[in-house]
C-alpha positions as CSV (number, residue, x, y, z in Angstrom):
1,M,166.3,-47.8,132.3
2,T,165.8,-50.5,134.9
3,T,166.6,-54.1,135.4
4,E,164.4,-54.3,138.6
5,S,161.3,-56.5,138.6
6,A,158.9,-57.1,141.4
7,F,156.7,-59.0,139.1
8,D,154.4,-61.6,140.5
9,P,153.5,-64.1,137.7
10,T,150.6,-65.6,139.7
11,A,148.7,-62.3,140.1
12,P,146.2,-61.2,137.4
13,L,147.6,-58.6,135.0
14,A,146.0,-55.2,134.9
15,G,143.3,-54.7,132.2
16,A,142.7,-51.7,130.0
17,A,142.4,-48.2,131.5
18,D,139.0,-46.9,132.5
19,P,138.0,-44.8,130.6
20,W,139.7,-46.8,127.9
21,D,143.0,-45.7,126.5
22,Y,145.9,-47.1,124.6
23,A,148.3,-49.2,126.7
24,P,151.3,-47.1,128.0
25,T,154.7,-47.4,126.4
26,P,156.6,-50.3,128.1
27,S,159.4,-49.2,130.4
28,L,162.9,-49.8,128.9
29,R,164.8,-52.5,130.7
30,A,168.6,-52.7,130.1
31,A,168.8,-56.4,130.7
32,P,166.6,-59.5,131.4
33,P,164.1,-60.1,132.8
34,Y,162.3,-58.2,130.1
35,H,158.6,-57.5,130.1
36,M,158.4,-60.4,127.7
37,T,160.1,-62.7,130.2
38,D,157.4,-61.7,132.8
39,M,154.6,-62.2,130.4
40,I,155.7,-65.8,129.5
41,A,155.8,-66.6,133.2
42,A,152.3,-65.1,133.8
43,E,150.6,-67.1,131.0
44,P,149.9,-70.4,132.8
45,G,147.9,-68.5,135.5
46,L,146.3,-66.3,132.9
47,A,145.1,-69.3,130.9
48,R,143.5,-70.9,133.8
49,R,141.8,-67.7,134.9
50,M,140.4,-67.3,131.4
51,V,139.0,-70.8,131.2
52,E,137.3,-70.3,134.6
53,R,135.9,-66.9,133.7
54,L,134.5,-68.0,130.3
55,A,133.1,-71.4,131.3
56,G,129.6,-70.3,132.4
57,R,126.9,-68.1,130.9
58,G,128.1,-65.0,129.2
59,P,129.6,-63.7,126.0
60,A,131.6,-66.8,125.1
61,A,128.5,-69.0,125.4
62,D,126.5,-66.3,123.5
63,L,129.0,-66.3,120.7
64,A,129.0,-70.1,120.5
65,A,125.2,-69.9,120.1
66,V,125.4,-67.3,117.3
67,L,128.2,-69.4,115.6
68,R,126.0,-72.5,115.8
69,A,123.0,-70.6,114.2
70,T,125.3,-69.1,111.5
71,V,126.8,-72.5,110.5
72,T,123.4,-74.2,110.6
73,A,122.0,-71.5,108.2
74,G,124.9,-72.3,105.8
75,D,126.4,-68.9,106.2
76,P,130.2,-68.2,106.6
77,V,132.1,-67.5,109.8
78,V,135.2,-65.3,109.1
79,V,137.8,-64.6,111.8
80,T,140.1,-61.6,111.2
81,G,142.9,-59.6,112.7
82,C,146.3,-58.0,112.1
83,G,149.8,-59.0,113.2
84,T,149.9,-61.3,116.2
85,S,146.1,-61.0,116.3
86,E,146.0,-62.2,112.7
87,H,147.8,-65.4,113.8
88,A,145.5,-65.8,116.7
89,A,142.6,-65.4,114.3
90,L,144.1,-68.2,112.1
91,A,144.3,-70.3,115.3
92,T,140.7,-69.4,116.3
93,A,139.4,-70.5,112.9
94,E,141.2,-73.9,113.4
95,I,139.7,-74.3,116.8
96,L,136.2,-73.3,115.9
97,R,136.1,-75.3,112.7
98,E,137.0,-78.5,114.7
99,A,134.5,-77.6,117.4
100,A,131.7,-77.2,114.9
101,G,132.5,-80.5,113.4
102,A,132.5,-82.1,116.8
103,A,129.1,-80.6,117.4
104,G,127.8,-82.5,114.4
105,L,127.2,-79.4,112.3
106,D,127.3,-79.9,108.5
107,R,128.6,-77.5,105.8
108,V,131.0,-75.9,108.2
109,D,132.5,-72.7,106.6
110,V,134.9,-71.2,109.2
111,R,137.9,-69.4,107.8
112,S,140.3,-66.6,108.5
113,E,141.1,-63.5,106.5
114,Q,143.5,-60.6,106.9
115,A,141.6,-57.5,108.2
116,F,142.6,-55.1,105.5
117,E,141.4,-57.4,102.8
118,L,138.2,-58.2,104.6
119,A,137.4,-54.5,105.0
120,L,137.6,-54.2,101.2
121,A,135.2,-57.1,100.6
122,A,133.1,-57.6,103.7
123,P,130.6,-60.5,103.7
124,P,126.9,-59.5,103.3
125,R,125.8,-62.2,105.7
126,G,127.2,-64.6,108.3
127,L,129.4,-63.8,111.3
128,V,132.7,-61.9,111.5
129,I,134.8,-62.4,114.6
130,A,137.6,-59.9,115.0
131,V,140.7,-60.5,117.2
132,S,142.4,-57.4,118.6
133,H,144.4,-57.4,121.8
134,E,143.8,-53.7,122.7
135,G,140.8,-53.2,120.4
136,A,142.4,-50.3,118.6
137,T,143.9,-51.7,115.4
138,G,142.6,-49.5,112.6
139,A,142.4,-52.2,109.8
140,T,140.6,-54.6,112.2
141,N,138.1,-52.0,113.2
142,A,137.5,-51.0,109.6
143,A,136.8,-54.7,108.9
144,L,134.3,-54.8,111.7
145,D,132.6,-51.6,110.6
146,A,132.4,-52.8,106.9
147,A,131.0,-56.2,108.0
148,R,128.4,-54.5,110.1
149,A,127.4,-52.2,107.3
150,A,127.2,-55.0,104.8
151,G,124.8,-57.0,107.0
152,A,127.0,-59.5,108.8
153,T,126.8,-60.2,112.6
154,T,129.9,-59.0,114.4
155,A,131.9,-60.1,117.4
156,V,135.3,-59.4,118.9
157,I,137.8,-61.1,121.2
158,T,139.6,-58.2,122.9
159,V,140.8,-57.0,126.3
160,S,137.9,-54.8,127.0
161,G,134.4,-54.0,125.7
162,R,135.2,-50.3,126.4
163,S,137.7,-50.4,123.5
164,P,136.9,-49.0,120.0
165,A,136.5,-52.5,118.7
166,G,134.1,-53.3,121.5
167,A,131.9,-50.4,120.3
168,L,131.7,-51.9,116.8
169,A,130.8,-55.5,117.8
170,G,127.5,-57.1,118.7
171,I,129.2,-59.6,121.1
172,V,132.4,-58.8,123.0
173,V,134.4,-61.7,124.6
174,E,136.8,-60.0,127.0
175,T,140.3,-61.4,127.7
176,A,140.5,-58.8,130.5
177,E,144.3,-58.8,131.0
178,L,146.8,-56.7,129.1
179,D,150.3,-57.3,127.8
180,H,153.1,-55.4,129.4
181,G,155.3,-55.3,126.3
182,W,154.8,-54.6,122.6
183,C,156.1,-58.0,121.5
184,H,152.8,-59.5,122.3
185,T,152.8,-62.9,124.1
186,V,149.6,-62.6,126.2
187,G,148.1,-61.0,123.1
188,Y,148.6,-64.3,121.2
189,L,147.7,-66.8,123.9
190,S,144.7,-65.1,125.4
191,P,142.5,-65.1,122.2
192,I,143.5,-68.8,121.6
193,V,142.2,-69.7,125.1
194,A,139.1,-67.6,124.5
195,A,138.5,-69.5,121.2
196,S,139.0,-72.8,123.1
197,A,136.3,-71.7,125.6
198,I,133.9,-70.7,122.8
199,G,134.6,-74.0,121.1
200,A,133.8,-75.9,124.3
201,H,130.4,-74.2,124.5
202,L,129.8,-75.0,120.8
203,S,130.8,-78.7,121.0
204,G,129.5,-79.4,124.5
205,R,132.9,-80.7,125.6
206,P,134.0,-78.9,128.8
207,L,137.4,-77.3,128.7
208,D,139.7,-78.5,131.5
209,G,141.3,-75.5,133.0
210,D,143.9,-77.6,134.9
211,A,144.9,-79.3,131.7
212,V,145.3,-76.0,129.9
213,F,147.3,-74.6,132.8
214,A,149.6,-77.6,132.8
215,L,150.1,-77.5,129.0
216,V,151.0,-73.8,129.1
217,E,153.2,-74.1,132.2
218,A,155.1,-77.1,130.7
219,G,156.1,-74.9,127.7
220,T,157.8,-72.4,130.0
221,R,160.2,-74.8,131.6
222,D,163.0,-75.6,129.2
223,A,165.0,-72.4,129.3
224,P,168.3,-74.3,128.8
225,G,166.9,-76.0,125.6
226,A,165.7,-72.6,124.3
227,E,169.1,-71.1,125.0
228,G,170.9,-73.9,123.2
229,I,168.7,-73.4,120.1
230,A,169.3,-69.6,120.4
231,R,173.0,-70.1,120.4
232,A,172.8,-72.3,117.3
233,L,170.6,-69.9,115.4
234,G,171.6,-66.5,116.8
235,D,174.1,-65.6,114.1
236,A,172.1,-67.1,111.2
237,A,171.6,-64.9,108.1
238,H,167.9,-65.7,108.0
239,L,165.4,-68.2,109.6
240,L,162.7,-70.3,108.0
241,V,159.9,-71.7,110.1
242,V,158.1,-74.8,108.7
243,G,154.7,-76.2,109.8
244,S,151.6,-78.1,108.7
245,G,148.0,-78.4,109.8
246,A,147.1,-76.6,113.0
247,D,150.8,-75.7,113.5
248,R,150.7,-73.2,110.7
249,P,149.4,-70.3,112.8
250,A,152.1,-71.0,115.4
251,G,154.7,-71.0,112.7
252,R,153.6,-67.7,111.4
253,E,153.6,-66.3,114.9
254,L,157.1,-67.5,115.6
255,V,158.3,-65.7,112.4
256,L,156.7,-62.4,113.6
257,K,158.0,-62.8,117.2
258,V,161.5,-63.5,116.0
259,E,161.6,-60.5,113.7
260,E,160.0,-58.1,116.3
261,A,162.1,-59.3,119.2
262,S,165.5,-60.3,117.7
263,W,165.5,-58.6,114.3
264,L,166.5,-61.8,112.5
265,P,165.0,-61.9,109.0
266,S,162.5,-64.8,109.0
267,A,159.8,-66.4,106.8
268,F,157.2,-69.1,107.1
269,R,156.9,-72.0,104.8
270,D,154.2,-74.6,104.7
271,L,155.8,-78.0,105.1
272,E,155.2,-79.1,101.5
273,T,156.0,-75.6,100.1
274,F,159.4,-75.6,101.7
275,L,160.4,-78.3,99.3
276,H,159.2,-76.6,96.1
277,G,161.8,-74.1,95.0
278,H,163.0,-72.5,98.2
279,L,166.0,-74.7,99.0
280,P,168.3,-73.0,96.4
281,A,168.2,-69.8,98.5
282,T,169.4,-71.7,101.7
283,G,172.8,-72.6,103.0
284,P,174.8,-73.4,106.2
285,D,173.9,-69.9,107.5
286,T,170.2,-70.6,107.2
287,G,168.3,-71.5,110.3
288,V,165.2,-73.7,110.2
289,V,162.6,-74.4,113.0
290,L,160.1,-77.2,112.4
291,V,156.8,-76.8,114.4
292,M,155.0,-80.2,114.7
293,T,152.5,-80.7,117.5
294,D,149.2,-81.3,115.7
295,W,148.1,-84.9,116.1
296,D,145.6,-84.8,113.2
297,H,147.1,-86.8,110.3
298,R,150.3,-87.0,112.3
299,A,151.8,-90.0,110.5
300,E,151.5,-88.4,107.1
301,R,152.9,-85.0,108.3
302,L,155.8,-86.7,110.1
303,A,156.7,-88.8,107.1
304,R,157.0,-85.7,104.9
305,A,158.8,-83.8,107.7
306,R,161.5,-86.5,107.7
307,Q,162.0,-86.0,104.0
308,A,162.2,-82.2,104.4
309,L,164.7,-82.4,107.2
310,A,166.8,-85.0,105.3
311,A,167.1,-82.4,102.5
312,A,168.0,-79.7,105.0
313,R,170.7,-82.0,106.4
314,V,172.3,-82.5,103.0
315,I,172.6,-78.8,102.6
316,G,173.9,-78.3,106.2
317,L,171.0,-76.1,107.4
318,R,170.8,-75.3,111.1
319,V,167.7,-77.2,112.1
320,A,165.8,-77.0,115.3
321,A,162.2,-78.0,116.2
322,I,159.3,-77.4,118.5
323,V,157.6,-80.8,118.6
324,S,155.2,-82.9,120.6
325,S,156.6,-85.7,122.8
326,E,155.4,-88.4,120.4
327,V,157.0,-86.7,117.4
328,D,160.2,-86.2,119.5
329,A,160.3,-90.0,120.1
330,A,159.7,-90.8,116.4
331,L,162.1,-88.3,114.9
332,D,165.8,-89.0,114.5
333,P,167.7,-86.5,116.7
334,A,170.3,-86.1,113.9
335,L,167.7,-84.3,111.8
336,T,167.5,-81.5,114.3
337,P,171.1,-80.8,115.3
338,A,170.3,-77.3,116.7
339,G,168.0,-78.8,119.3
340,R,164.4,-79.3,120.3
341,L,161.7,-77.9,122.5
342,I,159.2,-80.6,123.5
343,V,155.4,-79.9,123.8
344,A,153.5,-82.2,126.2
345,E,150.8,-84.3,124.7
346,A,147.2,-83.4,125.9
347,P,144.9,-86.1,124.6
348,N,142.0,-84.8,126.7
349,L,142.0,-81.5,124.7
350,P,140.7,-81.1,121.1
351,A,143.6,-81.6,118.6
352,P,143.9,-77.9,117.5
353,V,143.6,-76.7,121.1
354,A,146.3,-79.0,122.3
355,A,148.6,-78.0,119.4
356,L,148.1,-74.2,119.5
357,V,148.0,-73.8,123.3
358,G,150.9,-76.2,123.7
359,S,153.2,-74.5,121.3
360,A,152.5,-70.9,122.4
361,T,154.9,-70.6,125.3
362,P,157.7,-72.7,123.7
363,L,157.8,-70.4,120.7
364,Q,157.7,-67.4,122.9
365,L,160.5,-68.7,125.1
366,L,162.7,-69.4,122.1
367,T,162.0,-65.9,120.8
368,E,163.0,-64.3,124.1
369,R,166.2,-66.3,124.3
370,L,167.0,-65.4,120.7
371,A,166.7,-61.8,121.6
372,R,169.2,-62.3,124.5
373,A,171.6,-64.2,122.2
374,R,171.5,-61.4,119.6
375,G,171.7,-58.6,122.2
376,T,168.3,-57.1,121.4
377,N,165.5,-55.9,123.7
378,P,162.2,-57.5,122.7
379,D,159.8,-55.3,124.6
380,L,159.7,-52.2,122.4
381,I,160.0,-53.9,119.0
382,R,162.9,-51.5,118.1
383,R,160.8,-48.4,118.6
384,D,163.3,-47.1,121.2
385,D,165.4,-46.4,118.0
386,P,164.3,-43.0,116.6
387,V,164.5,-44.4,113.0
388,Y,162.2,-47.2,113.7
389,L,159.9,-45.1,115.7
390,A,159.6,-42.7,112.8
391,A,159.0,-45.6,110.5
392,S,156.1,-46.7,112.7
393,E,154.7,-43.2,112.7
394,A,155.0,-42.9,108.9
395,A,153.1,-46.2,108.6
396,G,150.3,-44.8,110.7
397,G,151.1,-46.2,114.1
């Protein structure tokens, strides 16, 4: 085991092996900085490199053209994935749906579906876009294969066109740089940035790489705030994450990250769902994180969030939040006694891009600090324990 790190967060990350192979098992670090720590620090530069790389002619522009033709024909666009990539697929659907509307397209049918379910009922027409960080997820590749066989056009957002997923897709948008750990951080942000670039081609609104860099970088800064929340939530019995609108993919990703990295049992609730039957199972040992960065219908979402947090306060729940600066200013601090991480506003970016790019690094930073507070190593998602390694192997990988 090692705690040494000569990592340069400004340098590009290595891509997939050539010839393609699975990513190697992360080295086991006995203490921070973990590989996850390094990946969070690398994400601002990664995001800017991706925006620059995908801005001109190439697969991102090609996929935008196919997407336009698909929507114009009245056919569906389905985005799919598993795990972190499923949440990135949900985010991609939010971003592309908004971009199609901004492009003036009518009858926009852009949605997300879990890969296993899609493989069982592949669409006979339209466009299926898979998200797969390494390009080797069995259920995602089965969905691509089934969609292609059924008659749909296929595309994938993945690290390399040399991957198994790349061989199954008609269009491959490469993210090019590979995560160093198994608690995927780059694997979440990079497809969101790729989707933002595709959306820019579709809508005709250029994507500002400097603005994306600044938004991602701002989310890495508040380590003390993340540590304070981690102290408040670290010994909770379970955690609920609450979100609405374009913040729902981020909320689901936070749940997965927390369970992978810190082993704290967690669940996601839509904002309104949180108030319909779930409160009786909560108590003072329940943690809550509200995610609210989407500016679409913000007034309505904020009003309902105040009511939800007021109910949580009566019960004595440990409430924290990841919120935009405008929400922070409008929300009584007493409603989030466990603390807040603030996401910068980015009014020059489309609403779902600003929300999903802006919340990515704060949710990851909170996760990493929760792992530290609970004494867990986030990088190997517990597969350094023979029992959990055997469980992974029994589940097929």
